[in-house]
VOGU-3710 file (C-alpha; in Angstrom, 3 decimals, decimal comma):
1> xxxxxxxxxx> 12,988/66,692/59,436  15,347/63,709/59,267  19,039/63,611/58,681  18,385/62,665/55,037  17,822/66,354/54,440  21,494/66,875/55,168  22,319/65,201/51,877  21,765/67,233/48,697  19,321/65,644/46,258  20,762/63,380/43,608
11> xxxxxxxxxx> 20,743/64,839/40,084  18,005/63,648/37,765  18,836/61,048/35,173  20,573/62,761/32,277  21,417/65,861/34,276  24,982/67,092/34,324  26,276/67,273/37,910  27,968/70,610/38,429  30,063/69,895/41,514  31,165/66,318/40,967
21> xxxxxxxxxx> 34,867/67,251/40,589  34,841/69,066/43,934  33,136/66,140/45,634  35,717/63,781/44,244  38,573/66,119/45,110  37,712/66,324/48,809  38,019/62,596/49,606  40,989/62,340/47,242  42,828/64,989/49,255  41,894/63,207/52,489
31> xxxxxxxxxx> 43,233/59,876/51,251  46,379/61,401/49,752  47,207/63,197/52,996  46,515/60,033/54,977  48,788/57,993/52,720  51,602/60,511/53,106  51,230/60,477/56,892  51,295/56,680/57,001  54,104/56,110/54,475  56,509/58,996/55,065
41> xxxxxxxxxx> 59,803/57,755/56,565  58,361/54,286/57,030  61,680/52,499/56,572  63,079/54,013/59,781  61,278/51,351/61,825  63,350/48,561/60,298  61,804/45,194/60,987  59,245/46,803/63,359  57,882/43,714/65,159  60,538/41,155/64,224
51> xxxxxxxxxx> 58,304/38,311/65,403  55,920/38,940/62,513  58,631/40,070/60,085  60,355/36,713/60,436  57,087/34,928/59,652  56,652/37,189/56,623  60,159/36,279/55,457  59,334/32,604/55,923  56,087/32,948/53,985  57,896/34,642/51,128
61> xxxxxxxxxx> 60,196/31,605/50,836  57,745/28,748/51,391  54,089/28,463/50,382  53,562/26,009/53,223  54,911/28,518/55,734  52,756/31,166/54,015  49,559/29,160/54,459  50,170/28,145/58,068  51,815/31,370/59,235  54,970/29,549/60,283
71> xxxxxxxxxx> 57,790/31,415/61,997  60,395/29,806/59,741  60,385/28,453/56,209  61,040/24,905/57,456  57,784/25,033/59,417  58,731/24,253/63,006  56,012/26,369/64,665  53,489/29,051/63,722  52,981/32,517/65,127  50,405/32,676/67,902
81> xxxxxxxxxx> 47,708/34,105/65,626  45,822/33,038/62,546  47,898/33,972/59,479  45,742/36,221/57,246  47,459/39,436/58,385  50,799/37,984/57,259  49,624/37,144/53,757  49,624/40,661/52,184  53,082/41,368/53,592  54,480/38,003/52,478
91> xxxxxxxxxx> 53,153/38,544/48,948  54,738/41,998/48,919  58,086/40,542/49,974  57,832/37,902/47,255  57,434/40,695/44,702  59,734/43,407/46,026  62,245/41,500/48,143  62,842/41,459/51,892  63,115/44,948/53,379  61,204/47,111/55,806
101> xxxxxxxxxx> 59,330/48,952/53,047  57,953/45,806/51,440  56,753/44,648/54,865  55,263/47,914/56,122  53,816/49,598/53,022  50,926/47,084/52,765  49,988/48,039/56,328  49,967/51,732/55,453  47,848/51,090/52,365  45,336/49,085/54,406
111> xxxxxxxxxx> 45,125/51,941/56,900  44,513/54,437/54,111  41,858/52,153/52,648  40,153/51,911/56,047  39,926/55,714/56,192  38,405/55,691/52,704  35,822/53,063/53,674  34,912/55,043/56,786  34,417/58,141/54,648  32,172/56,231/52,249
121> xxxxxxxxxx> 30,119/54,793/55,109  29,440/58,134/56,796  28,823/59,808/53,441  25,859/57,556/52,684  23,621/59,455/55,120  25,535/62,600/56,046  27,108/65,547/54,209  30,554/65,518/52,652  32,022/67,629/55,413  30,829/65,180/58,086
131> xxxxxxxxxx> 32,406/62,268/56,224  35,623/64,247/55,793  35,637/65,053/59,501  35,189/61,385/60,375  38,001/60,377/58,019  40,332/63,055/59,375  39,645/62,072/62,983  40,473/58,449/62,220  43,563/59,322/60,196  44,923/61,494/63,009
141> xxxxxxxxxx> 44,168/59,134/65,882  47,639/58,492/67,346  47,230/54,736/67,788  45,975/54,474/64,196  49,071/56,274/62,932  51,163/53,882/65,003  49,545/50,644/63,899  49,120/51,509/60,213  52,886/52,057/60,155  53,593/48,784/61,957
151> xxxxxxxxxx> 53,323/45,091/61,094  51,068/43,709/63,828  47,795/42,070/62,671  45,655/45,083/63,596  45,753/46,881/60,232  43,960/44,107/58,364  41,550/43,584/61,267  40,510/47,254/61,311  40,101/47,356/57,537  37,890/44,258/57,507
161> xxxxxxxxxx> 35,722/45,454/60,392  35,285/48,865/58,766  34,252/47,137/55,548  31,808/45,062/57,579  30,280/48,237/59,021  29,901/49,684/55,527  28,194/46,512/54,314  25,874/46,494/57,324  24,838/50,105/56,729  24,017/49,185/53,124
171> xxxxxxxxxx> 22,173/46,055/54,264  20,020/47,945/56,768  18,814/50,508/54,252  16,763/48,041/52,203  17,134/44,812/54,189  19,528/43,649/51,483  20,601/40,032/52,017  23,718/40,295/49,860  25,180/43,180/51,804  24,392/41,465/55,090
181> xxxxxxxxxx> 26,166/38,295/53,982  29,137/40,393/52,848  29,242/41,965/56,304  29,369/38,479/57,809  32,155/37,447/55,438  34,202/40,494/56,431  33,815/39,805/60,156  34,635/36,117/59,691  37,725/37,020/57,677  38,701/39,310/60,544
191> xxxxxxxxxx> 38,919/36,189/62,701  41,687/34,967/60,396  43,546/38,194/61,133  43,221/38,404/64,928  40,910/35,665/66,082  38,066/36,372/68,533  38,663/40,122/68,712  36,920/40,372/65,349  33,707/39,002/66,864  33,355/41,838/69,381
201> xxxxxxxxxx> 31,391/43,857/66,821  28,822/41,115/66,245  26,408/41,889/69,140  25,937/45,491/68,057  25,768/44,677/64,360  23,174/41,942/64,827  21,026/44,075/67,126  20,965/46,993/64,683  19,838/44,826/61,794  17,315/42,977/63,917
211> xxxxxxxxxx> 15,743/46,212/65,143  16,079/48,566/62,175  15,991/46,570/58,923  12,847/47,288/56,846  11,533/43,721/56,707  9,338/41,413/58,719  10,764/39,947/61,903  10,819/36,465/60,390  12,839/37,651/57,419  15,197/39,629/59,616
221> xxxxxxxxxx> 15,898/36,568/61,737  16,365/34,362/58,694  18,807/36,755/57,074  20,755/37,126/60,305  21,046/33,335/60,439  22,396/33,374/56,890  24,896/36,090/57,838  25,927/34,005/60,857  26,594/31,108/58,524  28,771/33,424/56,415
231> xxxxxxxxxx> 30,741/34,350/59,539  31,199/30,686/60,408  32,357/29,676/56,929  34,748/32,592/56,400  36,234/32,188/59,879  36,287/28,402/59,946  37,675/27,226/56,628  41,323/27,707/57,616  41,059/26,089/61,095  39,150/23,194/59,509
241> xxxxxxxxxx> 41,893/22,559/56,965  44,583/22,769/59,649  42,681/20,333/61,880  42,363/17,867/58,993  46,112/17,786/58,341  48,086/15,314/60,497  50,124/17,064/63,174  53,412/15,656/61,894  52,709/17,086/58,420  52,353/20,728/59,432
251> xxxxxxxxxx> 53,923/23,241/61,832  53,015/23,194/65,507  50,290/25,755/66,345  52,169/28,376/68,331  50,521/29,695/71,495  48,603/26,479/72,141  49,478/23,678/74,531  47,858/20,894/72,500  48,739/21,883/68,906  45,187/23,066/68,253
261> xxxxxxxxxx> 43,843/26,215/66,567  40,628/25,866/68,552  42,502/25,776/71,849  44,545/28,805/70,762  41,399/30,744/69,831  39,440/29,890/72,961  42,346/29,758/75,426  45,467/31,876/75,042  43,826/34,304/72,582  40,268/33,924/73,858
271> xxxxxxxxxx> 38,904/33,441/77,357  42,414/33,695/78,768  42,524/37,316/77,673  39,304/37,979/79,560  39,999/36,218/82,846  43,823/36,168/82,845  43,996/32,364/82,960  46,155/31,867/79,870  47,664/28,425/79,500  51,214/28,922/78,339
281> xxxxxxxxxx> 51,152/32,566/79,350  53,336/34,259/81,918  50,947/34,318/84,842  50,455/38,060/84,483  46,888/38,858/85,464  46,350/42,499/84,568  45,716/44,635/87,622  44,717/47,851/85,829  41,427/46,636/84,414  38,491/48,942/85,093
291> xxxxxxxxxx> 35,924/51,198/83,485  38,404/54,074/83,212  41,253/52,072/81,652  40,819/53,775/78,264  41,576/57,110/79,935  44,564/56,053/82,059  48,204/56,970/81,562  48,975/53,947/79,427  46,021/54,027/77,045  44,677/57,589/77,165
301> xxxxxxxxxx> 47,160/59,151/74,760  46,592/56,373/72,262  42,822/56,561/71,673  40,907/58,730/74,133  41,403/62,216/72,639  37,935/62,338/71,088  36,390/59,455/73,002  34,434/61,812/75,341  33,165/63,685/72,283  32,105/60,432/70,599
311> xxxxxxxxxx> 30,133/59,345/73,668  28,474/62,742/74,081  27,549/62,916/70,402  26,248/59,336/70,396  23,835/60,130/73,220  22,862/63,455/71,649  22,289/61,872/68,251  20,104/59,102/69,611  18,070/61,662/71,550  17,599/63,898/68,513
321> xxxxxxxxxx> 16,416/60,936/66,444  14,303/59,372/69,165  11,062/59,971/67,247  12,389/58,773/63,911  10,831/55,656/62,336  12,123/52,246/63,374  13,968/51,873/60,090  15,580/55,319/60,078  19,024/54,835/58,444  20,723/57,664/60,344
331> xxxxxxxxxx> 19,777/56,248/63,721  20,754/52,779/62,537  24,174/54,132/61,542  24,588/55,548/65,040  23,709/52,098/66,386  26,280/50,367/64,175  29,166/52,533/65,309  27,895/53,031/68,857  27,496/49,288/69,401  30,997/48,686/68,088
341> xxxxxxxxxx> 32,439/51,338/70,402  30,568/50,331/73,553  31,029/46,552/73,365  34,672/46,609/72,294  35,492/49,453/74,667  33,969/47,657/77,648  35,805/44,417/76,857  39,107/46,256/76,543  38,438/48,074/79,803  37,533/45,034/81,877
351> xxxxxxxxxx> 39,662/42,214/80,444  41,995/40,718/83,056  44,469/38,992/80,763  47,245/40,351/78,581  46,231/43,752/77,242  48,310/46,244/75,285  47,391/49,846/74,575  47,760/49,436/70,823  44,753/47,068/70,776  42,631/50,221/70,969
361> xxxxxxxxxx> 43,241/50,948/67,288  40,056/48,887/66,836  38,160/51,782/68,458  39,431/54,425/66,025  36,731/53,868/63,340  33,696/54,080/65,654  35,074/57,086/67,538  35,724/58,905/64,263  32,367/57,987/62,723  30,396/59,103/65,778
371> xxxxxxxxxx> 32,207/62,447/65,870  31,414/63,122/62,205  27,775/61,999/62,374  27,050/63,622/65,726  28,505/66,938/64,609  26,304/66,848/61,499  23,165/66,194/63,530  23,889/69,097/65,887  24,746/71,385/62,987  21,414/70,646/61,310
381> xxxxxxxxxx> 19,635/71,733/64,517  21,907/74,662/65,315  18,904/76,975/65,808  17,868/74,980/68,841  19,468/76,131/72,116  19,992/72,581/73,371  21,909/71,606/70,235  24,176/74,640/70,431  24,861/74,121/74,120  25,705/70,469/73,470
391> xxxxxxxxxx> 28,055/71,444/70,652  29,814/74,042/72,817  30,039/71,645/75,759  31,547/68,973/73,524  34,249/71,399/72,400  35,040/72,425/75,987  35,205/68,849/77,296  37,320/67,662/74,394  39,777/70,562/74,630  40,078/70,130/78,388
401> xxxxxxxxxx> 40,728/66,420/78,080  43,333/67,082/75,397  45,148/69,408/77,786  45,170/66,627/80,416  46,685/64,163/77,932  49,223/66,693/76,700  50,312/67,498/80,254  51,203/63,818/80,769  53,966/64,155/78,159  56,115/66,189/80,517
411> xxxxxxxxxx> 58,397/68,645/78,719  56,927/68,053/75,257  55,331/71,173/73,723  54,177/72,569/77,093  52,626/75,588/75,368  50,204/73,323/73,507  48,717/72,024/76,775  47,844/75,640/77,606  46,793/76,794/74,149  44,334/73,982/73,438
421> xxxxxxxxxx> 41,936/74,526/76,370  42,139/78,292/75,915  41,261/78,011/72,232  38,504/75,556/73,044  36,965/77,903/75,616  37,052/80,864/73,230  35,517/78,759/70,443  32,764/77,499/72,751  31,852/81,058/73,787  31,780/82,101/70,137
431> xxxxxxxxxx> 29,533/79,158/69,269  27,053/80,201/71,944  27,237/83,893/71,065  26,903/83,487/67,311  24,028/81,010/67,347  21,709/83,479/65,581  24,389/85,134/63,470  25,042/84,440/59,828  25,882/80,885/58,935  29,430/81,790/57,942
441> xxxxxxxxxx> 30,171/83,409/61,289  28,739/80,483/63,198  30,648/78,063/60,964  33,857/79,973/61,661  33,353/79,519/65,390  32,599/75,825/64,888  35,737/75,338/62,781  37,794/77,086/65,464  36,421/74,645/67,997  37,237/71,753/65,697
451> xxxxxxxxxx> 40,826/72,943/65,327  41,166/73,171/69,104  39,846/69,623/69,479  42,132/68,134/66,820  45,340/70,015/67,683  46,384/67,574/70,413  45,875/64,279/68,567  47,312/65,800/65,380  50,493/66,776/67,225  50,733/63,286/68,711
461> xxxxxxxxxx> 50,094/61,765/65,292  52,885/63,706/63,620  55,274/62,875/66,449  54,335/59,201/66,173  54,947/59,179/62,418  58,328/60,835/62,920  59,481/58,269/65,511  60,778/54,783/64,589  59,040/51,948/66,407  60,349/48,450/67,019
471> xxxxxxxxxx> 59,629/45,572/69,377  56,518/43,728/70,436  54,729/46,537/72,323  54,828/49,813/70,366  53,219/52,958/71,706  52,175/56,241/70,105  53,103/59,713/71,226  56,179/61,638/72,297  56,814/59,667/75,489  57,697/56,626/73,403
481> xxxxxxxxxx> 56,189/54,125/75,812  52,878/55,688/76,673  53,975/57,703/79,674  53,968/56,480/83,269  52,675/52,994/83,553  53,594/52,200/79,984  56,091/49,779/78,541  57,547/47,484/81,126  55,194/48,557/83,862  52,392/46,565/85,320
491> xxxxxxxxxx> 49,868/48,048/82,956  51,816/47,085/79,841  52,455/43,438/80,504  50,555/42,592/83,609  51,728/41,705/87,063  55,406/41,108/87,216  55,966/42,436/83,716  58,895/40,964/81,889  61,784/42,568/83,707  61,833/40,151/86,588
501> xxxxxxxxxx> 62,774/37,141/84,516  61,360/33,651/84,698  61,945/30,826/87,030  64,520/28,247/86,107  67,217/30,500/84,644  70,280/28,481/83,995  73,374/28,698/86,177  76,744/28,475/84,483  78,551/25,244/83,952  81,222/24,422/86,519
511> xxxxxxxxxx> 83,972/26,955/86,273  81,967/29,225/83,935  79,651/32,167/84,309  75,958/31,989/83,548  74,768/31,924/79,984  74,305/35,359/78,448  71,006/36,762/77,355  67,755/35,519/78,744  64,439/36,995/79,620  64,267/40,618/78,670
521> xxxxxxxxxx> 67,796/40,857/77,322  68,822/42,749/74,243  69,155/46,327/73,149  66,566/48,676/74,447  65,273/46,150/76,970  66,851/47,568/80,047  69,384/44,818/80,587  72,420/43,219/79,053  71,893/40,909/76,140  74,176/38,412/74,590
531> xxxxxxxxxx> 77,305/40,496/74,661  78,943/43,583/76,068  76,676/46,586/76,410  73,752/44,652/75,134  75,652/42,940/72,349  73,520/40,901/70,014  71,132/39,262/72,433  67,398/39,281/72,048  64,684/38,627/74,592  61,003/37,994/75,076
541> xxxxxxxxxx> 59,849/41,208/73,393  62,765/42,258/71,208  64,766/40,516/68,517  68,451/39,750/68,545  70,810/41,858/66,429  73,628/39,491/65,424  77,014/40,802/64,446  78,769/40,122/61,159  80,854/37,210/62,463  77,854/35,406/63,958
551> xxxxxxxxxx> 75,780/36,001/60,840  78,542/34,573/58,680  78,892/31,562/60,974  75,181/30,761/60,794  75,084/31,264/57,027  78,016/28,969/56,280  76,915/25,666/54,705  73,310/26,659/55,378  72,050/24,468/52,555  73,077/21,325/54,422
561> xxxxxxxxxx> 70,665/21,902/57,301  66,914/22,241/57,740  67,522/24,889/60,404  70,782/26,819/60,559  70,153/27,334/64,278  67,684/26,909/67,112  67,133/29,157/70,108  64,544/29,610/72,837  61,825/32,132/72,053  60,398/33,457/68,805
571> xxxxxxxxxx> 61,887/36,935/69,046  65,345/35,515/69,667  64,974/33,330/66,600  63,519/36,143/64,494  66,600/38,341/64,714  68,937/35,587/63,531  66,528/34,500/60,805  66,094/37,999/59,414  69,865/38,514/59,408  70,610/35,274/57,557
581> xxxxxxxxxx> 67,300/34,788/55,674  67,603/31,118/56,656  65,275/29,066/58,888  65,915/29,381/62,623  63,859/27,200/64,970  61,988/29,079/67,708  62,042/26,565/70,564  58,938/26,958/72,742  57,318/29,618/70,571  56,830/33,243/71,617
591> xxxxxxxxxx> 56,972/32,779/75,397  59,182/29,710/75,344  56,316/27,811/76,990  54,915/25,843/74,047  55,738/22,097/73,971  57,308/22,410/70,534  59,488/20,608/69,924  59,674/18,076/72,705  63,103/17,175/74,005  62,869/13,787/72,296
601> xxxxxxxxxx> 61,961/15,325/68,943  64,738/17,904/69,281  67,250/15,172/70,035  66,033/13,319/66,953  66,569/16,418/64,804  70,089/16,765/66,198  70,849/13,090/65,584  69,681/13,466/61,980  71,943/16,489/61,501  69,079/18,840/60,732
611> xxxxxxxxxx> 70,066/21,652/63,160  73,522/23,203/62,979  73,789/25,507/65,998  72,008/26,240/69,231  72,208/29,883/70,318  72,409/30,349/74,075  70,717/33,748/74,191  67,285/33,289/75,709  68,099/30,074/77,575  66,787/31,737/80,700
621> xxxxxxxxxx> 63,321/31,778/79,195  61,432/28,498/79,056  58,818/28,206/81,740  58,409/31,761/82,899  54,920/31,676/84,298  52,593/29,455/86,241  51,506/27,288/83,318  52,742/25,933/80,044  55,344/23,441/78,977  58,914/23,263/80,280
631> xxxxxxxxxx> 60,220/21,516/77,131  62,315/24,557/76,187  63,935/24,469/79,620  64,738/20,769/79,208  66,135/21,282/75,711  68,360/24,147/76,804  69,619/22,093/79,759  70,381/19,091/77,541  72,291/21,264/75,055  74,294/22,870/77,821
641> xxxxxxxxxx> 75,185/19,503/79,329  75,975/17,815/76,023  77,876/20,293/73,846  80,785/22,668/74,359  79,955/26,363/74,129  81,855/28,958/72,134  81,467/32,713/72,045  80,944/34,601/68,789  80,240/38,336/68,815  79,557/38,026/72,532
651> xxxxxxxxxx> 76,907/35,322/72,034  77,167/31,765/73,341  76,803/29,240/70,511  76,743/25,421/70,605  77,662/23,444/67,503  75,172/20,563/67,507  77,079/18,644/64,831  80,116/18,116/67,046  80,690/15,144/69,346  79,241/15,248/72,838
661> xxxxxx> 81,451/16,537/75,643  83,416/13,900/77,606  81,307/14,490/80,711  78,086/13,966/78,753  79,458/10,827/77,121  80,397/9,446/80,518
//
């Protein structure tokens, strides 16, 4: 008997389906609950990641900035990613105005849609309850709750990859070329959301189709080549257009050292993430890479709650279907999701470059799908001792691991860390004892085990939804920063982190103190910002929060200037831009290490009267690592030497339209 027997037969043509409303109601309830979880209280996170919110604001004001993903409407420099993830948010802001809801609701809707696509994919070969279980597991994964309520590029990436998996499952069933090409288009479009990370699913996807599609080998290879062409076209059209436009007619490509999308994709956001050699990065080779990274204190509470269960059920499912025909759709579905999980999980575990725990949201769909499908396969064979023992063991292992993760959040719901393993053990014993009992009794034991397994991640998910999140490195769960080894530690930003500050911080001018702000300044960053008690200063990972007087100063006569201000670092610039809704130039891009603009070009802008102010917060950034440009350092030094500073709301400001200081003129 194959897993197809798990699905009830389709009604004959002309027959009246009796339970269609119930079947529609179940996924509708799942999606409605998911939407509430992802949208409720969303505005509390404000601008969330101000780096991307500023680019969204720019795209809502300028179609050129929209297309290129520029950080400001005047188009000085782009974000350090391809721009597709910004487009839905920018369109929303164009329609509804600039606020946190218009930025974040599209993310929540994409997350809800991803859960719906996952449900539909599992439902093709497994019962409704298995698809509902998969959808619920994904919806309640803490890192999914975090990222579908946040404005990083991951929401669109996950949606597109889940759509690709759905298309591949459809393509494998009948060797359908159209569905396979659609899968390729979805993966290629994922590149426009988060570059090469989208391609991590390709090895598993291609292997499944090559092995399991019901067609001759020649046709399978030919159709895979066609799908590869679809990937290339959908991923390459935007970089090709950008490359064809003269450099002086478009924004600088942020994150690259040679103003090239290709270099950005293969370097800073590509091989550099694997080996830690990131040109323009901060020299922070990650020292916590290893096979167990997904279970460590930084990442474990984000994604690993049901990861052991997914791996156990993947192996069990493949074993149970080992004698199925080559083209068996159920086994192929296991291969689709299992390949996604194993390849992406291994890359995340072993990569030596910049890695953040929230990247693991890309593992939420395969973990959830494997749990739903594997549980269905074991349920079908519940009369077999091996299947029942595997089911009970999965419950015990999952509940135990949940207790370990819960115990890491010291002081938060300590009773839950005790209740979950106890409930799991009782449920496992009941599953073993009731194997030959009535189906309802056995199902009751299985549901009890399911509740024990989901209690931990559900509690984390609710806590995550109830907590505002801002900054560049959000983290799910009650500890706020992922527990020990989280935000600011070596595991979160690599060796040296960001608290130590870069080389080349500026000393004060003669008779003055050092410039305020700098690397890691700003509220919530563990150090003083641009003013007293943190003031208005930003930093590498957090945006500035300008006061009323500074905002008014920057906004005055804004129409006379291309940029109302310039400052080192994209997050510094983002805070001022979001406060004024006027273009602010991010000198040096995100890290302050991009050669954009050069000192000569900046001086030309100043001579032409195109920049009004230079904001001193962040002048300690510039060249903070072992590679990258020092143009931001040179620009900040020239401004300091050439113009008189003034202090507004505790922030040092230079008026670039005034005459040079006497010492500079001499």
